[in-house]
Structures are given as C-alpha cells and as structure tokens.
OpenMM code with the backbone's topology and positions (N, CA, C; nanometers):
from openmm import Vec3, app, unit

residues = "MET LYS VAL THR TYR ARG THR ALA ASP ASP ARG GLU ARG THR VAL ARG CYS ASP ALA TYR GLU GLU PHE GLU THR GLU LEU VAL CYS TYR ASP ALA GLU ASP GLU PRO ILE ALA THR ILE PRO ARG GLU ARG VAL VAL SER VAL LEU ALA GLU SER TYR".split()
positions = [
    Vec3(11.3557, 11.5419, 10.0282),
    Vec3(11.3037, 11.4930, 10.1525),
    Vec3(11.1835, 11.4044, 10.1253),
    Vec3(11.1494, 11.3269, 10.2238),
    Vec3(11.0346, 11.2371, 10.2128),
    Vec3(10.9326, 11.2724, 10.3206),
    Vec3(10.8085, 11.2865, 10.2789),
    Vec3(10.6997, 11.3113, 10.3727),
    Vec3(10.6106, 11.1878, 10.3718),
    Vec3(10.5920, 11.1268, 10.4872),
    Vec3(10.5055, 11.0108, 10.5005),
    Vec3(10.3788, 11.0552, 10.5717),
    Vec3(10.2651, 11.0100, 10.5191),
    Vec3(10.1363, 11.0485, 10.5779),
    Vec3(10.0374, 10.9347, 10.5645),
    Vec3(9.9278, 10.9448, 10.6380),
    Vec3(9.8212, 10.8446, 10.6324),
    Vec3(9.7121, 10.8941, 10.5385),
    Vec3(9.6701, 10.8063, 10.4483),
    Vec3(9.5634, 10.8393, 10.3550),
    Vec3(9.4278, 10.8257, 10.4242),
    Vec3(9.3213, 10.8642, 10.3550),
    Vec3(9.1863, 10.8578, 10.4127),
    Vec3(9.1479, 10.7151, 10.4523),
    Vec3(9.2024, 10.6163, 10.3794),
    Vec3(9.1731, 10.4762, 10.4141),
    Vec3(9.2788, 10.4172, 10.5084),
    Vec3(9.3534, 10.5054, 10.5778),
    Vec3(9.4476, 10.4693, 10.6832),
    Vec3(9.5692, 10.3910, 10.6347),
    Vec3(9.6090, 10.4114, 10.5117),
    Vec3(9.7336, 10.3525, 10.4618),
    Vec3(9.8429, 10.4574, 10.4654),
    Vec3(9.9670, 10.4126, 10.4857),
    Vec3(10.0779, 10.5075, 10.4822),
    Vec3(10.1246, 10.5262, 10.3389),
    Vec3(10.1528, 10.6504, 10.3039),
    Vec3(10.2027, 10.6830, 10.1703),
    Vec3(10.3174, 10.7817, 10.1876),
    Vec3(10.4184, 10.7702, 10.1022),
    Vec3(10.5330, 10.8600, 10.1082),
    Vec3(10.5437, 10.9359, 9.9771),
    Vec3(10.5646, 11.0646, 9.9879),
    Vec3(10.5841, 11.1488, 9.8705),
    Vec3(10.7211, 11.2150, 9.8839),
    Vec3(10.7935, 11.2245, 9.7728),
    Vec3(10.9261, 11.2858, 9.7721),
    Vec3(10.9110, 11.4322, 9.7314),
    Vec3(10.9648, 11.5213, 9.8127),
    Vec3(10.9540, 11.6660, 9.7891),
    Vec3(11.0938, 11.7268, 9.7793),
    Vec3(11.1052, 11.8306, 9.6983),
    Vec3(11.2297, 11.9078, 9.6962),
    Vec3(11.2279, 12.0162, 9.8028),
    Vec3(11.1082, 12.0586, 9.8409),
    Vec3(11.0903, 12.1571, 9.9478),
    Vec3(10.9500, 12.1403, 10.0040),
    Vec3(10.9280, 12.1943, 10.1233),
    Vec3(10.7931, 12.1910, 10.1785),
    Vec3(10.7708, 12.3161, 10.2630),
    Vec3(10.6463, 12.3467, 10.2832),
    Vec3(10.6075, 12.4613, 10.3633),
    Vec3(10.4993, 12.4159, 10.4604),
    Vec3(10.5147, 12.4526, 10.5871),
    Vec3(10.4167, 12.4125, 10.6885),
    Vec3(10.3236, 12.5290, 10.7187),
    Vec3(10.1963, 12.4985, 10.7220),
    Vec3(10.0951, 12.5962, 10.7589),
    Vec3(10.0222, 12.5444, 10.8825),
    Vec3(9.9304, 12.6214, 10.9342),
    Vec3(9.8607, 12.5820, 11.0565),
    Vec3(9.7848, 12.4505, 11.0411),
    Vec3(9.7237, 12.4281, 10.9253),
    Vec3(9.6401, 12.3087, 10.9079),
    Vec3(9.6918, 12.2109, 10.8037),
    Vec3(9.7981, 12.2459, 10.7298),
    Vec3(9.8449, 12.1580, 10.6232),
    Vec3(9.9927, 12.1758, 10.5960),
    Vec3(10.0468, 12.0806, 10.5239),
    Vec3(10.1846, 12.0830, 10.4785),
    Vec3(10.1793, 12.0722, 10.3263),
    Vec3(10.2512, 12.1586, 10.2556),
    Vec3(10.2505, 12.1586, 10.1094),
    Vec3(10.3897, 12.1202, 10.0608),
    Vec3(10.3964, 12.0172, 9.9747),
    Vec3(10.5226, 11.9719, 9.9155),
    Vec3(10.5391, 12.0329, 9.7769),
    Vec3(10.6621, 12.0682, 9.7449),
    Vec3(10.6925, 12.1290, 9.6156),
    Vec3(10.7977, 12.0467, 9.5421),
    Vec3(10.7906, 12.0504, 9.4076),
    Vec3(10.8926, 11.9841, 9.3266),
    Vec3(11.0078, 12.0811, 9.3015),
    Vec3(11.1043, 12.0407, 9.2185),
    Vec3(11.2238, 12.1216, 9.1929),
    Vec3(11.1917, 12.2550, 9.1258),
    Vec3(11.0780, 12.2638, 9.0573),
    Vec3(11.0378, 12.3879, 8.9910),
    Vec3(10.9470, 12.4732, 9.0803),
    Vec3(10.9400, 12.4399, 9.2094),
    Vec3(10.8554, 12.5101, 9.3072),
    Vec3(10.7066, 12.5011, 9.2759),
    Vec3(10.6670, 12.3955, 9.2077),
    Vec3(10.5250, 12.3695, 9.1828),
    Vec3(10.4730, 12.2803, 9.2951),
    Vec3(10.3557, 12.3098, 9.3506),
    Vec3(10.3016, 12.2225, 9.4556),
    Vec3(10.2645, 12.0851, 9.3997),
    Vec3(10.3084, 11.9801, 9.4679),
    Vec3(10.2779, 11.8443, 9.4208),
    Vec3(10.1898, 11.7678, 9.5186),
    Vec3(10.1791, 11.8165, 9.6434),
    Vec3(10.0929, 11.7497, 9.7419),
    Vec3(10.0574, 11.8474, 9.8527),
    Vec3(9.9331, 11.8431, 9.8948),
    Vec3(9.8871, 11.9183, 10.0114),
    Vec3(9.8309, 11.8164, 10.1094),
    Vec3(9.8913, 11.8107, 10.2276),
    Vec3(9.8596, 11.7058, 10.3243),
    Vec3(9.8103, 11.7710, 10.4539),
    Vec3(9.6944, 11.7297, 10.5030),
    Vec3(9.6489, 11.7819, 10.6326),
    Vec3(9.7501, 11.7466, 10.7416),
    Vec3(9.7822, 11.8417, 10.8268),
    Vec3(9.8854, 11.8195, 10.9302),
    Vec3(9.8552, 11.6998, 11.0193),
    Vec3(9.7286, 11.6743, 11.0500),
    Vec3(9.6973, 11.5622, 11.1391),
    Vec3(9.7256, 11.4272, 11.0746),
    Vec3(9.7467, 11.4242, 10.9435),
    Vec3(9.7767, 11.2985, 10.8737),
    Vec3(9.9259, 11.2765, 10.8516),
    Vec3(10.0092, 11.3778, 10.8772),
    Vec3(10.1535, 11.3647, 10.8570),
    Vec3(10.2119, 11.2724, 10.9636),
    Vec3(10.2853, 11.1712, 10.9181),
    Vec3(10.3510, 11.0768, 11.0087),
    Vec3(10.4951, 11.1210, 11.0344),
    Vec3(10.5676, 11.1576, 10.9264),
    Vec3(10.7068, 11.1994, 10.9426),
    Vec3(10.7526, 11.2826, 10.8231),
    Vec3(10.8553, 11.3637, 10.8489),
    Vec3(10.9231, 11.4404, 10.7443),
    Vec3(11.0708, 11.4094, 10.7613),
    Vec3(11.1292, 11.3453, 10.6610),
    Vec3(11.2690, 11.3040, 10.6699),
    Vec3(11.3524, 11.3699, 10.5612),
    Vec3(11.4651, 11.4277, 10.6006),
    Vec3(11.5591, 11.4831, 10.5036),
    Vec3(11.6416, 11.3678, 10.4480),
    Vec3(11.6660, 11.3721, 10.3179),
    Vec3(11.7481, 11.2692, 10.2550),
    Vec3(11.8903, 11.3211, 10.2430),
    Vec3(11.9868, 11.2368, 10.2717),
    Vec3(12.1267, 11.2759, 10.2538),
    Vec3(12.1803, 11.2101, 10.1272),
    Vec3(12.2628, 11.2835, 10.0576),
    Vec3(12.3164, 11.2336, 9.9297),
    Vec3(12.4640, 11.2135, 9.9383),
] * unit.nanometer
topology = app.Topology()
chain = topology.addChain("A")
for resn in residues:
    res = topology.addResidue(resn, chain)
    for name in ("N", "CA", "C"):
        topology.addAtom(name, app.Element.getBySymbol(name[0]), res)
C-alpha cells in the first residue's frame, strides 16, 4: 500500500508499506519483516491506498 502525507515543509511524500497500524495520533508503516519504517502524525496523512497486483 501507499501512504501519502505532508511533510513539515508542506510537501507531499509517499511511502510504500507492506502493512500499517493506525493509532489515535499517528499511523505506523511496516515493511515485509514487520519492522516500522515510518511514523506519520495522523493530521499529516493525505491518503492510504491499497495497491492491486
């Protein structure tokens, strides 16, 4: 899946995740080995899109 969010300087950035977990204040993206690769404040998340193969 792809998570798009706004950075501190208001640019959009997309990170590719194998899984993610939503919490009250943040979204955490994980790689295929279940290691966290990004922690994004929820107010900065623009979209979460599932990729089809």
